[in-house]
C-alpha positions in Angstrom: -22.7 15.7 3.1 -24.7 15.7 -0.2 -25.0 12.9 -2.6 -25.2 15.5 -5.4 -25.0 19.2 -5.9 -26.9 21.5 -8.3 -24.1 20.9 -10.8 -25.0 17.2 -10.9 -27.3 17.2 -13.8 -26.2 14.3 -16.0 -28.4 11.2 -15.3 -26.4 8.0 -15.6 -27.3 4.3 -15.3 -25.3 2.1 -13.2 -25.3 -0.7 -10.6 -25.3 -0.3 -6.8 -25.5 -2.0 -3.6 -28.1 -0.5 -1.2 -27.5 -2.4 2.1 -25.1 -4.8 3.7 -26.6 -7.8 1.8 -24.2 -6.5 -0.9 -26.7 -7.3 -3.6 -26.0 -5.3 -6.8 -29.1 -3.9 -8.7 -29.6 -1.3 -11.5 -29.4 2.3 -10.2 -29.9 5.6 -11.8 -28.0 8.5 -10.4 -26.6 12.0 -11.4 -22.9 13.0 -12.2 -21.6 16.4 -12.3 -21.1 18.5 -15.5 -17.8 18.3 -17.1 -15.6 21.0 -15.5 -12.7 23.0 -16.9 -10.2 20.3 -15.5 -12.5 17.4 -16.1 -12.7 14.7 -18.8 -16.0 12.8 -19.4 -15.4 9.1 -20.1 -17.7 6.6 -21.7 -17.0 3.5 -19.6 -16.2 0.3 -21.6 -15.0 -2.0 -18.9 -14.6 -2.3 -15.1 -12.8 -4.8 -13.2 -14.3 -6.5 -10.0 -11.8 -6.0 -7.1 -12.2 -7.8 -3.8 -12.5 -4.4 -2.3 -15.8 -3.9 -4.2 -17.2 -6.8 -2.2 -15.9 -5.4 1.1 -17.6 -2.1 0.4 -20.9 -3.6 -1.0 -21.2 -5.7 2.1 -19.9 -3.0 4.5 -17.3 -5.4 5.9 -15.2 -2.4 7.0 -18.1 -0.5 8.5 -17.5 2.7 6.4 -19.9 2.1 3.5 -22.1 5.0 2.5 -25.2 3.5 0.7 -26.1 3.5 -2.1 -22.6 2.6 -3.2 -21.6 2.2 -6.9 -18.3 0.1 -6.8 -15.6 0.0 -9.4 -12.1 1.4 -9.6 -10.6 -0.5 -12.4 -12.2 1.5 -15.2 -11.3 1.8 -18.9 -13.0 3.8 -21.5 -12.9 6.4 -24.2 -13.0 10.2 -23.6 -16.1 12.0 -25.0 -15.5 15.5 -23.6 -12.6 17.6 -22.3 -12.7 20.7 -20.2 -11.0 23.9 -21.3 -7.9 23.4 -19.0 -7.4 19.9 -20.3 -4.2 19.8 -22.5 -2.9 16.2 -22.3 -6.1 14.3 -23.4 -8.3 14.6 -26.3 -11.7 13.3 -27.3 -11.3 9.7 -28.4 -8.4 8.9 -26.2 -8.2 5.5 -24.5 -7.9 6.1 -20.8 -8.2 4.5 -17.4 -9.3 5.5 -14.0 -8.1 3.7 -10.8 -8.7 4.2 -7.1 -8.1 7.9 -6.8 -10.7 10.6 -7.3 -9.2 13.7 -5.5 -6.6 14.8 -3.0 -5.5 18.0 -1.4 -2.9 18.8 -4.1 -0.9 20.8 -1.6 0.7 18.3 0.9 4.2 16.8 0.6 2.7 13.7 -0.9 0.6 15.3 -3.5 3.5 17.5 -4.6 5.7 14.3 -5.0 2.9 12.4 -6.9 2.2 10.1 -4.0 -1.4 11.2 -3.9 -2.4 7.9 -2.6 -0.9 8.7 0.7 -2.4 12.2 1.0 -4.3 12.5 4.4 -7.3 13.9 2.4 -7.4 11.4 -0.3 -10.9 10.5 -1.7 -11.5 7.4 -3.6 -13.3 6.8 -6.9 -16.3 5.5 -5.0 -17.5 5.8 -1.4 -15.5 9.0 -1.2 -16.3 12.7 -0.8 -15.4 14.8 -3.7 -14.1 18.4 -3.5 -17.8 19.7 -4.0 -19.1 17.6 -1.1 -20.8 15.0 -3.3 -20.3 11.2 -2.7 -18.3 9.6 -5.5 -19.7 6.8 -7.5 -17.5 4.3 -9.3 -17.1 2.5 -12.5 -20.1 0.2 -12.4 -21.8 2.8 -14.6 -22.0 3.8 -18.2 -20.3 7.2 -17.8 -17.7 8.9 -15.5 -16.6 12.4 -15.0 -13.1 12.6 -13.7 -10.5 15.3 -13.0 -7.7 15.0 -15.5 -5.1 14.6 -12.7 -6.5 11.2 -11.8 -6.7 9.9 -15.3 -4.0 7.8 -17.1 -3.5 7.0 -20.8 -4.0 3.3 -21.8 -1.2 2.0 -24.3 -2.7 1.5 -27.7 -1.5 -2.2 -27.9 -3.3 -3.2 -24.7 -6.9 -4.5 -24.9 -9.2 -2.4 -22.8 -10.9 -5.3 -21.1 -7.6 -6.9 -20.0 -6.0 -3.6 -19.1 -8.8 -2.6 -16.8 -7.5 -4.5 -13.6 -4.2 -2.9 -14.1 -5.7 0.3 -12.6 -5.8 -1.4 -9.2 -4.3 -4.9 -9.2 -1.4 -3.8 -11.5 -0.4 -0.6 -9.6 -0.9 -2.3 -6.3 1.8 -4.8 -6.9 4.0 -2.6 -9.1 4.5 0.2 -6.6 6.1 -1.9 -3.7 8.1 -3.8 -6.2 9.5 -0.4 -7.5 10.0 1.1 -4.1 12.0 -1.8 -2.9 14.2 -1.8 -6.1 13.0 -5.2 -7.3 12.4 -4.0 -10.9 16.1 -3.1 -11.1 17.5 -6.2 -9.6 17.3 -9.1 -12.2 18.0 -12.4 -10.6 16.8 -11.6 -7.2 14.1 -13.9 -5.7 10.6 -12.7 -5.4 8.0 -14.5 -3.4 4.2 -14.0 -4.1 1.6 -15.1 -1.5 -1.6 -15.9 -3.4 -2.3 -16.4 -7.0 -5.4 -14.3 -7.7 -6.0 -11.0 -9.3 -3.0 -9.3 -7.7 -0.8 -12.2 -7.6 -0.9 -13.2 -11.2 0.0 -9.7 -12.4 2.9 -9.7 -9.9 4.2 -12.9 -11.5 4.0 -11.2 -14.9 5.9 -8.2 -13.8 8.5 -10.1 -11.9 9.3 -12.3 -15.0 9.4 -9.2 -17.3 12.1 -7.7 -15.1 14.2 -10.8 -14.8 13.3 -12.0 -11.3 13.3 -15.5 -10.1 9.6 -15.8 -9.1 8.2 -18.2 -6.5 4.4 -18.5 -5.9 3.4 -19.4 -2.3 -0.1 -20.9 -2.1 -2.4 -22.9 0.1 -3.7 -24.7 -3.0 -1.6 -27.5 -4.6 -3.9 -27.1 -7.7 -2.3 -23.7 -8.4 1.2 -25.1 -9.1 0.4 -26.1 -12.7 -1.1 -22.6 -13.6 1.7 -20.8 -11.7 4.5 -22.7 -13.5 3.0 -23.5 -16.9 0.5 -20.6 -17.6 2.3 -17.7 -15.8 6.0 -18.9 -15.9 6.8 -19.0 -12.3 10.1 -20.5 -11.4 9.2 -22.2 -8.1 6.0 -23.1 -6.3 5.8 -23.4 -2.5 2.7 -25.1 -0.9 2.4 -23.3 2.4 0.5 -26.1 4.0 3.4 -28.5 3.3 6.0 -28.2 6.2 8.6 -30.0 4.1 8.3 -27.4 1.3 8.3 -24.5 3.7 11.5 -25.8 5.4 13.1 -26.3 2.0 12.4 -22.7 1.1 13.5 -21.3 4.4 15.7 -18.1 3.9 15.6 -18.4 0.1 13.7 -15.2 -0.8 14.8 -11.5 -1.1 11.3 -10.0 -1.1 7.7 -11.1 -0.6 4.5 -9.7 -1.7 1.5 -10.8 0.4 -1.6 -10.3 -1.8 -4.0 -12.5 0.3 -7.2 -10.7 1.5 -8.3 -13.5 3.9 -7.2 -13.8 7.6 -3.8 -15.6 7.9 -0.6 -15.6 9.8 2.6 -14.4 8.5 4.8 -16.4 10.8 5.9 -19.3 8.5 6.0 -17.0 5.4 8.4 -14.7 7.1 10.8 -17.7 7.5 11.0 -17.9 3.7 12.8 -14.5 3.7 16.6 -14.1 3.8 18.1 -12.2 6.7 17.2 -8.5 6.1 14.4 -9.4 3.7 11.1 -7.5 3.4 7.6 -8.6 3.2 5.0 -6.1 1.9 1.3 -6.5 2.7 -1.0 -5.4 -0.2 -4.0 -7.6 0.5 -6.7 -6.2 2.9 -8.2 -8.9 5.2 -11.2 -7.8 7.3 -9.5 -9.1 10.5 -6.1 -8.4 11.9 -3.2 -10.4 10.4 -1.2 -12.6 13.0 2.4 -11.3 13.2 4.7 -13.4 15.5 7.7 -11.5 16.6 10.4 -14.2 16.5 10.7 -14.4 12.7 11.2 -10.6 12.7 13.8 -10.6 15.5 15.9 -13.6 14.4 15.9 -12.6 10.8 16.1 -8.8 11.1 13.2 -8.8 8.6 10.8 -6.0 7.7 7.0 -6.1 7.3 5.3 -3.2 5.9 2.2 -2.2 3.8 1.6 -0.5 0.5 -1.6 1.1 -0.9 -2.0 1.4 -4.7 0.3 4.0 -6.2 0.5 7.7 -7.2 -0.6 9.0 -10.5 2.8 9.4 -12.0 3.8 5.9 -11.0 0.4 4.6 -12.2 1.1 6.0 -15.7 4.7 4.5 -15.6 3.2 1.1 -14.8 0.7 1.3 -17.6 3.5 2.3 -20.1 5.7 -0.6 -18.9 2.8 -3.0 -19.3 2.4 -1.7 -22.8 6.1 -2.1 -23.5 6.2 -5.7 -22.2 2.7 -6.6 -23.3 1.5 -7.4 -19.8 -2.2 -7.5 -19.3 -4.6 -9.4 -17.0 -6.1 -12.9 -17.4 -9.8 -12.2 -17.1 -13.3 -13.6 -17.4 -15.7 -11.0 -19.0 -19.2 -10.9 -17.8 -22.3 -8.7 -18.4 -23.7 -6.5 -15.7 -26.6 -8.8 -14.9 -23.9 -11.4 -13.6 -22.3 -9.1 -11.0 -23.8 -10.8 -8.0 -22.8 -14.2 -9.4 -19.3 -12.9 -9.8 -19.2 -11.5 -6.2 -20.2 -15.0 -5.0 -17.4 -16.6 -7.0 -14.8 -14.0 -6.0 -15.7 -14.7 -2.3 -14.9 -18.3 -3.0 -11.7 -17.6 -5.0 -13.4 -19.0 -8.1 -12.0 -16.8 -10.8 -8.9 -16.9 -13.0 -7.9 -14.2 -12.3 -10.2 -11.2 -12.5 -13.8 -10.6 -13.4 -14.3 -7.6 -15.9 -17.7 -6.1 -16.4 -18.4 -5.4 -20.1 -20.2 -2.1 -19.4 -20.7 -1.0 -22.9 -21.8 -4.3 -24.3 -21.8 -4.7 -28.1 -20.8 -1.2 -28.6 -17.3 -1.8 -27.4 -14.8 -3.5 -29.7 -11.5 -2.2 -28.1 
């Protein structure tokens, strides 16, 4: 396994974690030359996902240091390879979680690259040439055109960045479970953070009755007044949980902290489905009785394929959906990490990589 190859000649400045302390510091490294199927992207903005913290701190035991996080990337194309037909220099584009896949399996052929057994991620992955992938906490990125999407002209690049992970992560299970074509159905969203707030916006855009489920009573005002949620259920209040029993058709669980699904499952109607999109570092508690007595389904979902990601971006452009963010400079990444770990952000930190040179 090599961090670079002889083809990695472009020196890039970025920000990396070097050990399990998770502290992010400036870091210079090399990226590959732009290949025939590649585009080179000047990175303007990169969102901070909770996954970035997990990798920086090696919470999952799989981090390859040094790690340059970042998979919510927006920028401008500065160079295109000879085989690139759908992008041009100057295009506004985004890169999410995926950097490479086998291109040959049933999932790749169906544009479900995210479920390819050989999927490699935008950072902490192994690219086709054997090099370690480095993410969007950097000034420039070289990406295969197949893993790049176009950003709609009407979306601000900073507020569009988290859609590349948070947006597609909630859009994909909503689409698969036909919630986007079922106006009037009742959608429950557990957690009102980076993923949850986008799910509320998508649900309302497609005519769903949206209920936010949270452990924080303080979230009710923002859920209802700022995001337009129809209902709010305080999950620590037994009376509210009982009142909401068997009321929801579908639940998205976006929480990345350890928790039990037992009481949440009781909110589902018979035959209801709960999809887990958060990634706690410890196993979730899953009691069997709420499943058995309600014929309910619990399943997971991970990001989305490239065709679906472009569809999500286009729909967000159509309905003018973007993320509520707090923009920071790179020197505040460690502060942002600490605040993310305390759920102290409304709702996503986005790093202004390009600084004053960016006005998009």
